[in-house]
C-alpha positions in Angstrom: 16.1 170.3 76.5 12.9 170.4 74.5 14.6 172.5 71.8 17.5 170.1 71.6 15.2 167.1 71.3 13.2 168.8 68.5 16.4 169.9 66.7 17.9 166.4 66.8 14.6 164.9 65.7 14.6 167.3 62.7 18.2 166.3 62.0 17.3 162.6 62.0 14.3 163.2 59.8 16.4 165.2 57.3 19.1 162.6 57.3 16.7 159.9 56.5 15.2 162.0 53.7 18.7 162.5 52.2 20.1 159.0 52.3 23.0 158.7 49.9 25.6 156.2 48.7 29.2 156.8 49.4 31.7 155.3 47.0 35.4 155.5 46.7 38.6 153.8 45.9 41.2 152.6 48.4 44.8 152.7 47.1 47.8 151.1 48.6 50.4 153.9 48.3 53.2 151.4 49.2 52.6 149.3 46.1 50.8 151.8 43.9 48.0 149.3 43.4 44.4 149.0 44.5 44.0 147.7 48.1 42.0 144.5 47.6 39.9 143.0 50.4 40.3 145.8 52.9 37.5 146.3 55.4 35.7 149.6 54.9 33.3 150.8 57.7 31.0 153.7 58.1 31.2 154.8 61.7 29.2 157.2 63.8 31.4 159.3 66.1 28.3 160.5 68.0 27.5 156.9 69.1 30.9 155.9 70.4 32.4 155.1 66.9 29.7 152.5 66.4 29.7 150.8 63.0 26.7 151.6 60.9 27.8 150.0 57.7 30.5 147.7 56.5 31.9 146.3 53.2 35.2 145.2 51.6 37.0 146.6 48.7 36.8 144.7 45.4 39.5 143.7 42.9 39.8 147.4 41.8 39.9 148.7 45.4 36.4 150.1 45.0 33.8 150.2 47.8 30.2 151.4 48.2 28.3 152.1 51.4 24.9 153.6 52.2 25.1 156.8 54.2 22.0 158.0 56.0 21.8 161.7 55.3 24.4 164.4 56.1 25.1 163.5 59.7 28.7 163.5 60.9 30.0 160.1 59.9 33.5 158.7 59.1 34.9 156.2 56.7 37.4 153.8 58.4 39.6 151.6 56.3 41.6 148.8 57.9 44.7 147.8 56.0 47.1 145.2 57.5 45.6 146.0 60.9 46.1 149.8 60.8 43.1 152.1 60.6 42.9 155.0 58.2 40.1 157.6 58.5 38.4 160.2 56.3 35.3 162.2 56.8 32.4 160.7 54.9 32.1 162.9 51.8 29.1 165.1 51.1 27.3 165.9 47.8 28.4 162.8 45.9 32.1 163.5 46.3 34.4 160.5 46.0 35.5 158.9 49.3 39.0 157.9 48.1 41.4 156.7 50.8 45.1 156.2 50.7 46.6 153.4 52.9 50.1 152.1 53.4 51.6 148.7 54.1 52.7 148.3 57.8 56.0 147.3 59.3 57.3 147.4 62.9 60.5 149.2 61.8 61.1 151.2 58.5 64.0 153.1 57.2 63.6 156.8 56.9 61.9 157.6 60.3 63.6 160.4 62.2 62.8 163.2 64.5 63.2 166.7 63.1 62.7 168.4 66.4 62.1 167.7 70.1 60.8 170.9 71.6 60.5 171.3 75.4 58.5 174.2 76.8 59.4 174.5 80.5 57.7 176.7 83.2 57.9 176.7 87.0 55.6 177.7 89.9 54.6 176.6 93.3 57.3 174.0 93.7 56.5 172.3 90.4 58.1 172.2 87.0 55.5 172.0 84.1 56.8 170.7 80.8 55.1 170.4 77.5 57.2 168.3 75.1 56.5 167.9 71.4 58.2 165.5 68.9 58.0 166.2 65.2 58.6 162.8 63.6 59.1 162.3 59.9 58.5 159.1 57.9 60.3 159.4 54.6 60.4 155.7 53.9 60.8 154.5 50.3 58.5 152.9 49.3 56.2 154.7 51.7 55.4 152.4 54.6 53.6 153.0 58.0 55.7 152.2 61.0 53.4 150.7 63.7 53.8 148.4 66.7 53.1 148.6 70.4 56.3 150.6 70.6 56.0 152.7 67.4 57.8 155.6 69.0 59.7 155.4 72.3 60.7 158.3 74.6 62.7 158.8 77.8 61.4 161.0 80.5 62.8 162.1 83.9 62.0 159.3 86.4 60.2 161.8 88.6 57.8 162.8 85.8 54.1 162.6 86.4 52.4 162.5 83.0 49.3 164.7 82.7 48.2 164.4 79.1 49.2 162.7 75.9 48.2 163.3 72.3 49.3 162.3 68.8 48.4 163.7 65.4 48.8 162.0 62.0 50.1 164.1 59.1 46.4 164.9 58.2 43.7 165.2 60.9 43.1 166.4 64.4 45.0 165.4 67.6 43.9 162.2 69.3 44.3 161.6 73.0 46.3 158.5 74.0 47.7 156.6 76.9 51.5 156.4 77.3 52.7 152.8 77.7 55.6 152.0 80.1 58.2 149.8 78.4 59.4 148.1 81.6 62.4 150.4 82.1 61.9 153.3 84.6 61.3 156.5 82.7 61.0 154.8 79.3 57.6 154.9 77.6 56.2 154.2 74.1 53.4 155.5 71.9 51.3 152.8 70.3 50.4 155.0 67.3 51.1 154.6 63.6 53.8 156.8 62.1 52.4 157.2 58.6 54.5 158.5 55.7 54.7 162.3 55.5 52.1 164.1 53.6 54.2 166.8 51.9 55.6 168.9 54.7 53.3 167.4 57.3 54.7 164.8 59.6 53.5 163.0 62.8 53.3 165.0 66.0 53.6 163.5 69.4 52.8 165.7 72.4 52.7 165.2 76.2 52.5 167.3 79.3 54.1 166.3 82.6 55.1 167.8 86.0 58.2 167.4 88.1 59.0 168.2 91.8 60.9 171.5 92.0 61.2 172.2 95.7 64.9 173.2 95.4 64.3 175.7 92.6 66.7 173.8 90.3 66.4 170.7 88.1 68.7 168.9 85.8 67.3 167.3 82.6 69.0 164.6 80.7 67.0 164.1 77.5 67.8 161.0 75.5 66.7 160.6 72.0 65.6 157.3 70.6 65.7 158.4 67.0 68.2 160.5 65.1 67.1 164.1 65.9 68.0 167.2 64.0 67.3 169.7 66.8 66.5 169.6 70.5 65.0 172.9 71.7 64.3 174.3 75.1 61.9 177.2 75.6 61.9 179.1 78.9 60.4 182.3 80.3 62.9 185.2 80.7 62.8 184.9 84.4 64.4 181.4 84.5 68.0 180.5 83.9 69.5 177.8 81.7 72.9 176.1 82.1 74.2 173.4 79.6 75.8 170.4 81.2 79.2 169.0 80.5 79.6 167.7 77.0 76.3 169.2 75.8 76.4 172.0 73.3 73.4 174.3 73.3 73.2 177.5 71.4 71.2 180.5 72.5 68.9 181.7 69.8 68.0 185.3 70.7 65.2 185.6 68.1 62.2 186.2 70.3 62.2 189.0 72.9 59.6 187.3 75.0 61.2 183.9 75.3 64.5 182.2 75.8 65.4 179.5 73.3 68.3 177.1 73.4 69.1 174.6 70.7 71.3 171.5 70.4 71.7 170.1 67.0 72.2 166.6 65.6 71.4 164.5 68.7 72.2 160.9 68.1 70.0 158.2 69.6 71.0 156.8 72.9 73.3 159.6 74.0 71.9 161.8 76.8 72.1 165.6 76.6 72.2 167.5 79.8 71.0 171.0 81.0 69.9 172.6 84.3 67.1 175.1 84.7 66.6 177.4 87.8 64.1 180.1 88.9 60.4 180.4 88.3 58.2 181.9 85.7 55.6 181.4 82.9 55.6 182.0 79.2 53.3 184.8 78.0 51.5 182.8 75.3 49.2 185.6 74.1 52.1 187.9 73.3 54.1 185.0 71.8 51.2 183.9 69.7 50.9 187.3 68.2 54.6 187.5 67.4 54.4 184.0 65.9 51.3 184.7 63.8 53.4 185.5 60.7 55.3 182.3 60.8 54.4 179.2 58.8 53.5 176.1 60.7 54.0 172.4 60.0 50.3 171.6 60.0 49.1 174.5 58.0 50.9 177.0 55.7 53.6 175.3 53.6 57.1 176.1 54.8 58.2 177.5 51.4 55.4 180.2 51.5 56.6 181.3 55.0 60.1 181.9 53.9 61.4 178.6 55.3 62.9 175.5 53.7 61.8 171.9 54.5 64.0 169.8 56.6 66.2 167.4 54.6 68.8 165.0 56.0 70.1 164.8 59.5 71.8 168.0 60.2 71.9 171.7 59.2 74.7 174.2 58.7 75.6 176.0 61.9 74.6 179.5 60.6 71.2 178.6 59.3 68.1 180.4 60.9 66.6 179.2 64.1 65.4 175.6 63.3 62.6 176.0 65.9 61.0 179.1 64.4 58.3 177.2 62.6 57.6 175.2 65.8 57.2 178.3 67.9 54.6 179.4 65.4 52.8 176.1 65.7 53.2 175.9 69.5 52.3 179.4 70.4 50.2 180.6 67.5 48.5 177.9 65.5 46.8 176.3 68.4 44.3 179.1 68.6 43.4 178.5 64.9 42.9 174.8 65.5 40.6 175.6 68.4 38.3 177.6 66.2 36.8 174.4 65.0 36.6 172.6 68.4 34.0 172.6 71.1 36.5 173.4 73.7 37.0 176.8 72.0 33.3 177.3 72.1 33.2 176.7 75.8 36.0 179.1 76.6 35.2 182.2 74.5 32.0 184.1 74.7 32.3 185.2 71.0 33.2 181.7 69.9 30.1 181.1 67.7 30.8 184.2 65.7 34.4 183.2 65.4 33.4 179.8 64.1 31.1 181.4 61.6 33.9 183.6 60.4 36.2 180.6 60.1 34.0 178.9 57.7 33.0 182.0 55.7 32.9 180.6 52.2 30.6 180.8 49.2 27.1 179.6 50.2 27.4 176.3 48.3 30.4 175.3 50.3 29.8 176.8 53.7 27.6 174.1 55.2 29.8 171.3 53.9 32.9 172.9 55.4 31.2 173.3 58.8 29.9 169.7 58.8 33.4 168.4 57.9 34.9 170.4 60.8 32.3 169.0 63.1 33.0 165.4 61.9 36.7 165.8 62.7 36.0 167.1 66.2 33.4 164.5 66.9 35.9 161.8 65.9 38.6 163.3 68.3 36.0 163.6 71.1 34.9 160.0 70.8 38.5 158.8 70.5 39.2 160.5 73.9 36.2 158.9 75.4 37.1 155.4 74.2 40.7 155.9 75.4 39.4 156.9 78.8 41.3 160.2 78.8 38.2 162.4 79.0 36.1 162.8 82.1 32.4 162.1 81.6 31.3 165.6 82.6 33.8 167.1 80.1 32.6 164.8 77.4 29.0 165.8 78.0 29.8 169.5 78.0 31.8 169.3 74.7 29.2 167.2 73.0 26.5 169.6 74.0 28.5 172.5 72.5 28.9 170.5 69.2 25.2 169.9 69.1 24.6 173.7 69.5 26.9 174.4 66.5 25.2 171.7 64.5 21.8 173.3 65.2 23.1 176.6 63.9 24.4 175.0 60.8 21.0 173.4 60.1 19.3 176.8 60.7 21.6 178.5 58.2 21.0 175.8 55.7 17.2 176.2 56.0 
């Protein structure tokens, strides 16, 4: 405790000694013009996203804020009610921010894939479902409302966790809002225009009663959807329902994959699963390590082509291959820069050091940027009420430990 107090005092003193000015330009990508009169705030994720500085953009979209040292702070720009974040830049770098106009509904929003990962044990089905949602609107416009993206779940589902991720940034925990119809829910989360190959990811986990050892799913899409995928352990069985066309994709020896293509909104698919089992994630993650993923390596470099319109030729490769890589492999890479990873693995600190192994001039900045992103995600979960106080305290303590190591290396 004494060491932590001393370290944080040193950090505060160093920050005060290195006060800097953050400047940048906010550009409205919908109009291609400077965003005039937008609120720009400097927020501290370590203090519950409290505001430590505020200004507005001028007629050229420029802003300037005083930043107290190199502590983990964020720039938040609010444009037409929607917030946009970047990590407060270091070393005099420009804090430029791209924003988009907002509309409740925009043309060009569709779901490239709905991927359901299903396991069964102890009279319960456990489902992790991920929706990869694109926004290809022209001009680029953010779709945002209380019901930005609606989903339909089995009426028996008990939701256990919900996250969303913008095209750029770390996942943020959310609450799933009922729409008034049983089994129908909505994400109150902005669907920003795609950033290259990167789209918006929605993810949730839920459980279902499974006392009879068999369950029939009737997934219903609310957006045009290119592919609906079901991933099962080898020990479970899959039967497509009447009128539903699923193809078996025997690409991965450790997993069963079934794919239905071109699912129109409002029309329910149907399939039944039976048996029990769990997916061997370690093995699958190793097999998926060579695949590109949506949030990291560009699809072209991984031997894949980006998704285009609604539909794909019947003989094209497995459309879920890149999502298997993301689901089963890339999660481990993301966790290298999170405190949860530090809490789970004894060698995590060394792994974190390796992850930011860069030239000395860039190493500390890279580490601090990673910490800023994670602190933002941590505080977002706390504000949303999705993180238990004891978990919040443990994770924040781990982040402080990494911050201390960064300061030690810098000195």
